[in-house]
NUKELUM-908679 format. One record per residue (C-alpha): residue number from 1; residue in three letters; x, y, z. Coordinates in steps of 0.2 Angstrom, whole numbers. Example, Ala and Ser with C-alpha at 12.3 -4.5 7.8 and 13.67 -1.06 7.14 Angstrom:
# residues 2
(1; ala; (62; -22; 39))
(2; ser; (68; -5; 36))
END
This chain:
# residues 407
(1; met; (0; 0; 0))
(2; leu; (8; 17; -6))
(3; leu; (1; 27; 9))
(4; his; (7; 15; 21))
(5; leu; (25; 17; 14))
(6; ala; (23; 36; 13))
(7; leu; (17; 37; 32))
(8; arg; (31; 27; 37))
(9; arg; (43; 39; 29))
(10; leu; (33; 54; 36))
(11; ile; (29; 51; 54))
(12; arg; (46; 52; 64))
(13; his; (40; 61; 79))
(14; gly; (26; 55; 90))
(15; thr; (13; 42; 85))
(16; leu; (0; 42; 71))
(17; thr; (-13; 28; 70))
(18; val; (-23; 25; 54))
(19; arg; (-38; 15; 52))
(20; tyr; (-40; 10; 33))
(21; pro; (-56; 7; 23))
(22; asp; (-53; -12; 25))
(23; gly; (-53; -11; 44))
(24; thr; (-35; -13; 45))
(25; glu; (-27; -2; 59))
(26; arg; (-7; 2; 58))
(27; arg; (3; 13; 68))
(28; tyr; (17; 25; 63))
(29; gly; (31; 34; 72))
(30; thr; (40; 32; 89))
(31; gly; (26; 24; 99))
(32; gly; (27; 39; 111))
(33; glu; (18; 56; 112))
(34; pro; (11; 67; 105))
(35; ala; (-1; 54; 98))
(36; ala; (-16; 55; 86))
(37; ala; (-27; 44; 75))
(38; met; (-38; 45; 61))
(39; ser; (-50; 34; 50))
(40; ile; (-49; 34; 31))
(41; arg; (-66; 28; 27))
(42; thr; (-67; 26; 8))
(43; ala; (-57; 20; -6))
(44; arg; (-59; 38; -14))
(45; ala; (-50; 46; 1))
(46; leu; (-37; 33; 1))
(47; arg; (-32; 37; -16))
(48; gly; (-33; 56; -13))
(49; met; (-21; 54; 3))
(50; thr; (-9; 44; -8))
(51; phe; (-7; 55; -23))
(52; asn; (-13; 72; -17))
(53; pro; (-13; 73; 2))
(54; ala; (-13; 92; 4))
(55; leu; (-30; 93; -5))
(56; ala; (-37; 76; 0))
(57; leu; (-36; 78; 18))
(58; gly; (-47; 94; 19))
(59; glu; (-59; 87; 7))
(60; gly; (-60; 70; 16))
(61; tyr; (-63; 79; 32))
(62; met; (-77; 90; 25))
(63; asp; (-85; 75; 17))
(64; gly; (-85; 64; 32))
(65; glu; (-73; 52; 23))
(66; ile; (-58; 56; 35))
(67; ala; (-61; 58; 53))
(68; pro; (-50; 60; 69))
(69; glu; (-52; 46; 81))
(70; gly; (-50; 49; 99))
(71; cys; (-43; 66; 97))
(72; ser; (-47; 83; 89))
(73; leu; (-44; 89; 73))
(74; phe; (-32; 101; 79))
(75; ala; (-21; 87; 87))
(76; leu; (-21; 77; 71))
(77; leu; (-16; 92; 61))
(78; asp; (-3; 96; 73))
(79; leu; (5; 80; 72))
(80; leu; (6; 79; 54))
(81; val; (13; 97; 52))
(82; met; (26; 94; 66))
(83; asn; (33; 80; 55))
(84; leu; (32; 89; 39))
(85; glu; (41; 103; 46))
(86; ala; (54; 91; 54))
(87; gly; (59; 85; 38))
(88; gly; (47; 70; 34))
(89; thr; (42; 68; 16))
(90; his; (27; 61; 8))
(91; pro; (33; 56; -11))
(92; gly; (16; 60; -17))
(93; glu; (15; 77; -10))
(94; arg; (32; 81; -16))
(95; val; (28; 79; -33))
(96; met; (12; 89; -32))
(97; glu; (21; 103; -25))
(98; leu; (33; 104; -40))
(99; trp; (18; 105; -50))
(100; arg; (10; 119; -40))
(101; met; (27; 129; -41))
(102; ala; (27; 127; -60))
(103; arg; (9; 134; -62))
(104; arg; (8; 146; -48))
(105; arg; (10; 162; -59))
(106; leu; (-5; 156; -69))
(107; asp; (-15; 152; -53))
(108; gln; (-12; 170; -47))
(109; leu; (-17; 180; -62))
(110; asn; (-29; 192; -54))
(111; pro; (-35; 205; -66))
(112; ala; (-49; 216; -60))
(113; arg; (-64; 205; -65))
(114; arg; (-56; 189; -59))
(115; ala; (-50; 199; -43))
(116; arg; (-68; 204; -39))
(117; arg; (-74; 186; -41))
(118; asn; (-61; 179; -30))
(119; val; (-65; 191; -16))
(120; ala; (-84; 187; -18))
(121; his; (-80; 169; -15))
(122; his; (-75; 172; 4))
(123; tyr; (-80; 189; 9))
(124; asp; (-98; 190; 1))
(125; leu; (-103; 176; 14))
(126; asn; (-118; 180; 26))
(127; gly; (-110; 194; 37))
(128; arg; (-117; 186; 52))
(129; leu; (-104; 172; 50))
(130; tyr; (-90; 183; 53))
(131; ala; (-98; 192; 68))
(132; leu; (-100; 175; 76))
(133; phe; (-81; 172; 78))
(134; leu; (-72; 189; 75))
(135; asp; (-70; 203; 88))
(136; arg; (-83; 217; 90))
(137; asp; (-75; 228; 77))
(138; met; (-74; 214; 64))
(139; gln; (-55; 215; 61))
(140; tyr; (-51; 199; 50))
(141; ser; (-33; 201; 51))
(142; cys; (-19; 197; 63))
(143; ala; (-21; 205; 80))
(144; tyr; (-6; 213; 90))
(145; phe; (-2; 205; 106))
(146; arg; (9; 215; 117))
(147; thr; (10; 204; 131))
(148; gly; (0; 188; 126))
(149; arg; (-12; 190; 140))
(150; glu; (-24; 202; 130))
(151; ser; (-42; 198; 124))
(152; leu; (-45; 197; 106))
(153; glu; (-54; 214; 107))
(154; glu; (-39; 222; 116))
(155; ala; (-26; 214; 104))
(156; gln; (-36; 221; 89))
(157; ala; (-37; 238; 96))
(158; ala; (-18; 238; 99))
(159; lys; (-16; 232; 80))
(160; lys; (-25; 247; 75))
(161; arg; (-16; 259; 86))
(162; his; (1; 252; 80))
(163; ile; (-3; 255; 62))
(164; ala; (-10; 271; 65))
(165; ala; (7; 276; 73))
(166; lys; (16; 270; 58))
(167; leu; (5; 280; 47))
(168; leu; (12; 296; 56))
(169; leu; (-5; 305; 58))
(170; asp; (3; 319; 66))
(171; arg; (-11; 332; 61))
(172; pro; (-29; 333; 59))
(173; gly; (-37; 331; 41))
(174; leu; (-24; 321; 33))
(175; glu; (-31; 311; 19))
(176; val; (-30; 292; 20))
(177; leu; (-33; 278; 6))
(178; asp; (-38; 261; 14))
(179; ile; (-35; 248; 1))
(180; gly; (-45; 233; 5))
(181; cys; (-55; 241; 19))
(182; gly; (-65; 226; 25))
(183; trp; (-80; 230; 36))
(184; gly; (-73; 247; 39))
(185; gly; (-66; 246; 57))
(186; met; (-49; 253; 52))
(187; ala; (-55; 267; 42))
(188; ile; (-68; 271; 56))
(189; thr; (-54; 271; 69))
(190; leu; (-43; 283; 59))
(191; ala; (-56; 295; 57))
(192; arg; (-63; 295; 74))
(193; asp; (-47; 294; 83))
(194; his; (-35; 303; 73))
(195; gly; (-45; 315; 64))
(196; ala; (-41; 308; 47))
(197; arg; (-52; 309; 31))
(198; val; (-53; 292; 24))
(199; thr; (-59; 283; 9))
(200; gly; (-60; 264; 10))
(201; ile; (-60; 254; -6))
(202; thr; (-66; 235; -7))
(203; leu; (-71; 223; -20))
(204; ser; (-84; 214; -8))
(205; glu; (-102; 220; -10))
(206; glu; (-107; 214; 7))
(207; gln; (-92; 222; 16))
(208; leu; (-96; 239; 7))
(209; ala; (-114; 239; 13))
(210; ala; (-109; 235; 31))
(211; ala; (-94; 247; 31))
(212; arg; (-107; 261; 25))
(213; arg; (-119; 256; 38))
(214; arg; (-106; 257; 52))
(215; ala; (-99; 274; 47))
(216; ala; (-117; 282; 47))
(217; glu; (-121; 274; 64))
(218; ala; (-105; 281; 70))
(219; gly; (-109; 298; 63))
(220; leu; (-94; 299; 52))
(221; ser; (-101; 298; 35))
(222; gly; (-94; 315; 32))
(223; arg; (-76; 310; 36))
(224; val; (-77; 292; 30))
(225; arg; (-83; 285; 13))
(226; phe; (-83; 268; 5))
(227; glu; (-82; 263; -13))
(228; leu; (-83; 247; -23))
(229; met; (-66; 249; -32))
(230; asp; (-51; 239; -37))
(231; tyr; (-34; 247; -32))
(232; arg; (-29; 250; -49))
(233; ala; (-43; 262; -53))
(234; trp; (-37; 275; -39))
(235; thr; (-29; 290; -48))
(236; arg; (-29; 304; -34))
(237; pro; (-14; 307; -22))
(238; val; (-18; 307; -4))
(239; asp; (-7; 309; 12))
(240; arg; (-7; 292; 18))
(241; ile; (-11; 273; 12))
(242; val; (-14; 259; 22))
(243; ser; (-18; 241; 17))
(244; val; (-23; 227; 30))
(245; gly; (-25; 209; 24))
(246; met; (-27; 213; 6))
(247; phe; (-9; 211; -2))
(248; glu; (-11; 192; -1))
(249; his; (-25; 193; -15))
(250; val; (-14; 204; -26))
(251; gly; (-5; 189; -35))
(252; ile; (13; 189; -39))
(253; asp; (11; 194; -56))
(254; his; (4; 210; -50))
(255; tyr; (16; 216; -37))
(256; arg; (24; 229; -48))
(257; arg; (7; 237; -53))
(258; phe; (2; 237; -35))
(259; phe; (18; 247; -28))
(260; thr; (18; 258; -43))
(261; thr; (0; 262; -39))
(262; val; (5; 266; -22))
(263; arg; (18; 278; -26))
(264; ala; (8; 287; -39))
(265; ala; (-6; 289; -26))
(266; leu; (5; 295; -12))
(267; lys; (9; 314; -11))
(268; glu; (27; 319; -11))
(269; asp; (29; 318; 8))
(270; gly; (16; 303; 10))
(271; val; (17; 286; 20))
(272; ala; (11; 270; 16))
(273; leu; (9; 255; 28))
(274; ile; (6; 238; 20))
(275; his; (1; 223; 32))
(276; ala; (1; 206; 25))
(277; ile; (4; 188; 27))
(278; gly; (22; 182; 22))
(279; arg; (32; 165; 23))
(280; ser; (49; 166; 32))
(281; asp; (55; 150; 22))
(282; gly; (56; 157; 4))
(283; pro; (45; 157; -11))
(284; gly; (31; 143; -11))
(285; ala; (14; 139; -18))
(286; thr; (-3; 141; -10))
(287; asn; (-10; 125; -1))
(288; pro; (-21; 118; -15))
(289; trp; (-36; 115; -2))
(290; leu; (-35; 133; 4))
(291; ala; (-34; 140; -15))
(292; lys; (-49; 129; -20))
(293; tyr; (-61; 132; -5))
(294; ile; (-55; 147; 4))
(295; phe; (-45; 160; -5))
(296; pro; (-45; 157; -24))
(297; gly; (-30; 167; -32))
(298; gly; (-22; 170; -14))
(299; tyr; (-4; 169; -11))
(300; ser; (6; 174; 5))
(301; pro; (24; 179; -2))
(302; ala; (41; 179; 4))
(303; leu; (49; 196; 6))
(304; ser; (61; 191; -7))
(305; glu; (48; 191; -19))
(306; val; (39; 208; -13))
(307; leu; (56; 219; -10))
(308; pro; (60; 219; -29))
(309; ala; (44; 226; -34))
(310; val; (45; 240; -21))
(311; glu; (63; 244; -28))
(312; lys; (56; 245; -45))
(313; ala; (42; 257; -40))
(314; arg; (55; 269; -33))
(315; leu; (49; 267; -15))
(316; phe; (59; 269; 0))
(317; val; (56; 255; 14))
(318; thr; (57; 265; 29))
(319; asp; (52; 252; 42))
(320; ile; (49; 232; 41))
(321; glu; (42; 224; 56))
(322; ile; (40; 204; 58))
(323; leu; (26; 198; 69))
(324; arg; (29; 180; 72))
(325; leu; (16; 171; 83))
(326; his; (3; 185; 84))
(327; tyr; (-7; 177; 69))
(328; ala; (-6; 160; 78))
(329; arg; (-13; 168; 94))
(330; thr; (-27; 177; 84))
(331; leu; (-33; 161; 74))
(332; ala; (-34; 151; 91))
(333; glu; (-45; 165; 97))
(334; trp; (-56; 163; 81))
(335; arg; (-56; 144; 82))
(336; ala; (-62; 145; 100))
(337; arg; (-76; 157; 96))
(338; phe; (-81; 148; 80))
(339; ala; (-83; 132; 90))
(340; gly; (-93; 141; 104))
(341; asn; (-105; 147; 90))
(342; arg; (-105; 131; 79))
(343; asp; (-123; 127; 80))
(344; ala; (-128; 146; 75))
(345; ile; (-115; 145; 60))
(346; ala; (-122; 127; 56))
(347; ser; (-140; 135; 55))
(348; leu; (-133; 148; 42))
(349; tyr; (-125; 135; 31))
(350; asp; (-124; 117; 35))
(351; glu; (-112; 104; 42))
(352; arg; (-100; 103; 28))
(353; phe; (-97; 122; 28))
(354; cys; (-94; 120; 47))
(355; arg; (-81; 107; 44))
(356; met; (-73; 117; 30))
(357; phe; (-71; 133; 41))
(358; glu; (-64; 121; 56))
(359; phe; (-51; 114; 44))
(360; tyr; (-47; 131; 39))
(361; leu; (-44; 139; 55))
(362; ala; (-34; 125; 62))
(363; gly; (-23; 123; 48))
(364; cys; (-19; 141; 46))
(365; glu; (-15; 142; 65))
(366; leu; (-3; 128; 63))
(367; ala; (5; 136; 48))
(368; phe; (9; 151; 59))
(369; arg; (13; 141; 75))
(370; arg; (24; 127; 67))
(371; gly; (27; 132; 48))
(372; gly; (35; 147; 40))
(373; his; (22; 159; 40))
(374; met; (22; 176; 49))
(375; val; (16; 193; 45))
(376; trp; (25; 208; 39))
(377; gln; (22; 227; 40))
(378; met; (31; 237; 28))
(379; gln; (31; 256; 29))
(380; leu; (35; 264; 13))
(381; ala; (37; 283; 8))
(382; arg; (43; 292; -9))
(383; arg; (56; 302; 1))
(384; gln; (68; 297; 14))
(385; asp; (65; 310; 27))
(386; ala; (45; 308; 26))
(387; val; (46; 299; 44))
(388; pro; (58; 302; 59))
(389; leu; (76; 295; 60))
(390; thr; (71; 282; 74))
(391; arg; (56; 271; 78))
(392; asp; (54; 280; 95))
(393; tyr; (39; 290; 87))
(394; ile; (29; 274; 86))
(395; ala; (28; 269; 104))
(396; ala; (25; 288; 109))
(397; ala; (10; 289; 97))
(398; glu; (4; 272; 104))
(399; ala; (5; 277; 123))
(400; pro; (-11; 288; 125))
(401; gly; (-21; 275; 117))
(402; arg; (-14; 262; 128))
(403; val; (-17; 273; 144))
(404; ala; (-35; 278; 139))
(405; glu; (-40; 259; 136))
(406; ser; (-32; 254; 153))
(407; ala; (-42; 268; 162))
END
C-alpha cells in the first residue's frame, strides 16, 4: 500500500494511528507522545491521500470520509504538520508541490474582473458568520498581542493603534486611502480617533454595505466614505495609504503594478503601511485546499518576492516589522469562538461548511505556529525624510491610546 509506505517515511516524531477502509489499523512513528489517530473511510479518500494529500485531507474531512479518532482535528493536524516541518516527506506531495510551483503564476493571475470574483468567494458570505467568531470591530486580520495576555478585542485595538502610529497621523485632516477596507473598522478608527479623512475601497459588496452602515451609525459619514473599487482604478494623490490583509490577494504577477499604484497615489511627503501575511522559508505555492475552498487566487509571499517590486516602484522602505506568533494567537481565538457558536453557524450554512471552516482555521493556525508563515508590516515613502530618524515615535504615538484603554 503506497500510503502506508509514505506514512512510514513521514511520521518520525510522535505516533499516528490510521484505520484504513478495509478495517486494518496501522501505527506509525515512535510509539510515544504526541499521539493522534484518524480513520480513512473510503477508497476515494485513500487514493487522494496517496497521490495529493494536501488537497485530499481537507476534502475528506469536509465530506466525512476522513475523521480524527480519539483526538481533535487540531491534534491530528498538529502531529502531521510537526512531522512535515521536521523534514518528513510524502512522495506524492513532493511531486504535487513541484507542479504547483510550476503553475503558480497562472493560478495567481488576478485581473480586475477575476479579482472581484475571487473576493466574492470568501468575503461575500453571510455577514453574520464573521460576527460570530471575529472581535466586535470585525477585524479579519492578525491582532497585535503586546504581552500575550490580551483579549482578542484588546489585541485588535492594539493592532489598529500600532498601524495608526506607523502612518504618522501627526495632524488632523490628513487624507487616507484604505486599500481593502474590510468591514470598515480601520477606516472608522482612523477618522474617529486620529482626525483623518478616509476613503476605503473594497471589491466585496457585503463588506461595502456593512462599512457604509457602520460609518453612518458612528456619525462619521462626512469623514469616511467607502467605494466598490479595484486599487488599480485609484488616480488621486493622498497623504497616507494603509492596506491590511489585502496584499495576499494581489497575485505575484501584479506586485509591480500594486507598488507603482501606491507610489503614484502618495503625495510627495506621503507614507504608506502595508500589513500582510508572508512566509519566512522562501517562495512557495498556496496550499491547494486553501486555494480551492477559501482563498482562490491568494498567495502569501516571501519578502524576497515583494522587495524587488518595491525597488522597481522607486519607493523607500522606511520600516519593516515581522510579527511571528501573533497570528497563531489570533487564529486560536477565532477557532475557539467558532466552536462556541458552531450551532448558530450551522444554521446559516450546513455541517460541511462548518467542517470546511474548522479545517481552515486549524490549518492556518498551525502554519503560523509550526510552519514558515508570519506577518510583515512594511512602511513605505517616496522620500527618505518622510518619517523620523528612529522608531521612537511609534511607541510615543501608541502610548495615549494604551493609557485610555487601561483607564
